[in-house]
Rosetta silent file (secondary structure, phi, psi, omega in degrees, C-alpha in Angstrom):
SEQUENCE: MRKPNLATSLRRKARGNSMHAYDALPHEVRRWLAYACLPWSPQSVARLWRRALREENGCKHRATARLDAAERRLLERDALKVWGKSYLAKSCLNPLLRRE
SCORE:     score description
SCORE:     0.000 S_00000001
   1 L     0.000  130.352  178.770    4.303   35.921   29.416 S_00000001
   2 L   -76.334  142.540  173.186    1.593   33.513   30.385 S_00000001
   3 L   -72.796  139.222  176.576    0.707   32.968   34.083 S_00000001
   4 H   -50.757  -43.211 -175.455    1.339   29.412   35.279 S_00000001
   5 H   -71.641   -7.255  175.928   -2.182   28.927   36.572 S_00000001
   6 H  -102.422    4.633  177.529   -3.572   29.652   33.052 S_00000001
   7 L   -72.624  123.565  177.398   -1.540   26.970   31.352 S_00000001
   8 L  -158.433  154.037  174.610   -3.734   24.546   29.567 S_00000001
   9 L   -98.149    2.738  178.128   -3.816   22.743   26.215 S_00000001
  10 L   -69.128  148.334 -176.065   -7.567   23.208   26.055 S_00000001
  11 L   -76.511  147.673 -177.730   -8.571   25.604   23.279 S_00000001
  12 L  -129.995  149.509  173.978   -9.201   29.268   24.113 S_00000001
  13 L  -151.652  148.907 -178.766  -10.820   31.957   22.074 S_00000001
  14 L   -72.391  134.525 -178.173  -11.584   35.506   22.617 S_00000001
  15 L  -126.461  165.593 -176.520  -15.211   36.250   23.477 S_00000001
  16 L   -40.993 -138.615  178.917  -17.135   39.506   23.986 S_00000001
  17 L   -81.069  102.388 -173.025  -17.227   41.481   27.205 S_00000001
  18 H   -76.302  -29.625 -179.373  -16.284   38.810   29.799 S_00000001
  19 H   -70.976  -32.421  176.930  -16.811   41.193   32.793 S_00000001
  20 H   -69.596  -44.802  178.964  -20.337   41.946   31.651 S_00000001
  21 H   -63.138  -42.955  177.593  -20.989   38.172   31.147 S_00000001
  22 H   -59.379  -46.926 -179.778  -19.485   37.501   34.614 S_00000001
  23 H   -64.105  -24.033 -177.607  -21.725   40.024   36.345 S_00000001
  24 H   -82.704   -8.681 -179.981  -24.800   38.530   34.709 S_00000001
  25 L   -70.894  152.967  175.972  -24.034   35.054   36.230 S_00000001
  26 L   -70.484  159.189 -175.515  -26.074   33.911   39.223 S_00000001
  27 H   -52.249  -46.966 -179.135  -24.327   34.159   42.595 S_00000001
  28 H   -60.325  -35.662  178.454  -23.682   30.462   42.909 S_00000001
  29 H   -75.645  -38.311  178.615  -21.911   30.322   39.551 S_00000001
  30 H   -63.470  -36.473 -179.117  -19.780   33.432   40.224 S_00000001
  31 H   -66.628  -46.046  177.879  -18.713   31.822   43.496 S_00000001
  32 H   -52.028  -50.411 -171.792  -17.907   28.558   41.677 S_00000001
  33 H   -64.544  -33.597 -179.336  -16.005   30.389   38.985 S_00000001
  34 H   -63.318  -27.609 -175.542  -13.949   32.345   41.586 S_00000001
  35 L  -106.231    5.950 -177.028  -12.589   28.975   42.963 S_00000001
  36 L   -64.830  146.277  177.883  -12.294   27.228   39.574 S_00000001
  37 L   -79.222  -33.018 -178.578   -8.962   25.630   38.722 S_00000001
  38 L  -101.269  155.494 -178.117   -9.228   26.285   35.016 S_00000001
  39 L   -80.559   70.555  178.540   -9.667   29.633   33.238 S_00000001
  40 L   -58.902  143.673  168.362  -13.352   29.218   32.307 S_00000001
  41 L   -87.289  144.410  178.704  -15.045   31.856   30.231 S_00000001
  42 H   -59.002  -35.860  177.759  -18.248   33.181   31.830 S_00000001
  43 H   -64.853  -38.926 -178.874  -20.127   32.292   28.668 S_00000001
  44 H   -72.376  -39.577  178.420  -19.073   28.645   28.635 S_00000001
  45 H   -70.282  -29.067  175.523  -19.796   28.191   32.375 S_00000001
  46 H   -69.363  -39.885 -179.400  -23.242   29.910   31.959 S_00000001
  47 H   -62.748  -47.189  178.729  -24.022   27.522   29.139 S_00000001
  48 H   -68.674  -35.628  175.559  -23.007   24.529   31.256 S_00000001
  49 H   -60.947  -45.182 -178.953  -24.910   25.883   34.315 S_00000001
  50 H   -62.617  -47.237  176.340  -28.108   26.257   32.378 S_00000001
  51 H   -61.059  -40.508 -175.380  -27.872   22.760   31.063 S_00000001
  52 H   -70.319  -41.914  177.179  -26.960   21.319   34.458 S_00000001
  53 H   -59.612  -45.307 -174.668  -29.931   23.146   36.110 S_00000001
  54 H   -64.023  -49.434 -170.802  -32.392   21.898   33.428 S_00000001
  55 H   -69.481  -26.067 -179.331  -31.057   18.296   33.718 S_00000001
  56 L  -100.686   17.003  177.722  -31.124   18.435   37.560 S_00000001
  57 L    59.786   30.782  177.189  -34.569   19.795   37.792 S_00000001
  58 L    83.707    8.046  177.071  -33.489   23.189   39.090 S_00000001
  59 L   -80.166  113.847 -173.564  -31.463   21.773   42.052 S_00000001
  60 H   -72.084  -35.497  179.493  -28.573   24.277   42.443 S_00000001
  61 H   -65.135  -41.987  178.208  -26.553   21.962   44.584 S_00000001
  62 H   -69.805  -43.204  178.455  -26.595   19.094   42.037 S_00000001
  63 H   -60.769  -38.419  175.603  -25.950   21.547   39.238 S_00000001
  64 H   -65.972  -42.394  174.138  -22.865   22.875   41.063 S_00000001
  65 H   -58.954  -33.887  178.154  -21.714   19.266   41.475 S_00000001
  66 H   -67.335  -40.970  176.253  -22.011   18.885   37.719 S_00000001
  67 H   -56.083  -46.421  175.902  -19.741   21.906   37.248 S_00000001
  68 H   -56.073  -44.941 -177.777  -17.218   20.253   39.507 S_00000001
  69 H   -62.877  -41.252 -178.991  -17.476   17.029   37.586 S_00000001
  70 H   -64.524  -46.645  177.584  -16.944   18.813   34.269 S_00000001
  71 H   -59.659  -45.095 -174.920  -13.884   20.633   35.562 S_00000001
  72 H   -61.733  -43.063 -178.680  -12.503   17.472   37.157 S_00000001
  73 H   -63.376  -44.827  177.822  -12.889   15.621   33.718 S_00000001
  74 H   -65.924  -39.136  175.408  -11.039   18.477   31.871 S_00000001
  75 H   -64.291  -41.017 -176.933   -8.279   18.554   34.487 S_00000001
  76 H   -67.532  -38.817 -179.941   -7.840   14.769   34.350 S_00000001
  77 H   -67.519  -33.949 -172.030   -7.639   14.928   30.533 S_00000001
  78 H   -94.502  -26.877 -166.652   -5.286   17.903   30.502 S_00000001
  79 H   -61.359  -45.486 -177.221   -3.031   17.335   33.506 S_00000001
  80 H   -60.839  -40.752 -177.533   -0.628   14.774   31.942 S_00000001
  81 H   -68.704  -36.227 -175.368   -0.113   17.013   28.873 S_00000001
  82 H   -88.043  -51.964 -171.816    0.447   20.231   30.809 S_00000001
  83 H  -101.826  -18.871  176.482    2.054   19.323   34.107 S_00000001
  84 L    96.507  174.837 -173.918    3.456   15.916   33.536 S_00000001
  85 L   -69.557  -25.995 -173.977    3.074   12.659   35.480 S_00000001
  86 L   -84.819    0.383  179.469    4.279   13.972   38.803 S_00000001
  87 L   -72.784  126.989  176.650    1.516   16.568   39.091 S_00000001
  88 L  -116.098  111.592 -178.242   -0.842   15.925   41.956 S_00000001
  89 L  -106.946   47.047 -179.096   -3.930   18.224   41.832 S_00000001
  90 H   -50.242  -45.969 -176.549   -5.742   17.051   44.925 S_00000001
  91 H   -70.236  -19.124  177.337   -7.031   20.561   45.724 S_00000001
  92 H   -95.361  -37.772 -178.534   -8.337   20.931   42.152 S_00000001
  93 H   -80.002  -14.614 -177.534   -9.645   17.388   41.570 S_00000001
  94 L  -115.571  101.496 -174.887  -11.486   17.176   44.866 S_00000001
  95 H   -60.105  -29.381 -177.629  -14.196   19.839   45.081 S_00000001
  96 H   -68.327  -23.761  179.896  -14.659   19.209   48.867 S_00000001
  97 H   -85.818  -23.413 -175.375  -11.073   20.324   49.526 S_00000001
  98 H   -97.788  -20.542 -174.478  -11.307   23.545   47.566 S_00000001
  99 L  -111.070  118.334 -177.574  -14.801   24.757   48.510 S_00000001
 100 L  -110.710    0.000    0.000  -15.456   25.572   52.156 S_00000001
């Protein structure tokens, strides 16, 4: 039985040792991943983090904001399909409400 918080129409695929990949992530990314609304793989979030850091000239704050924006885009695209029109994901769609 699937857990409700893992429901998504986004594609999923098995990847190597996720715990090892998670442990290899920088502290900021592990913290972000712990509060993420979607079931990100450590490999995909690491790839996104490296790209965001490169494009934001090493600014971790702006790179984290890019992770939030990427997740928000995926949630907005997927919410109607998975949860229906009545779903309001304020806590997931607004990073200021979920990260303290």
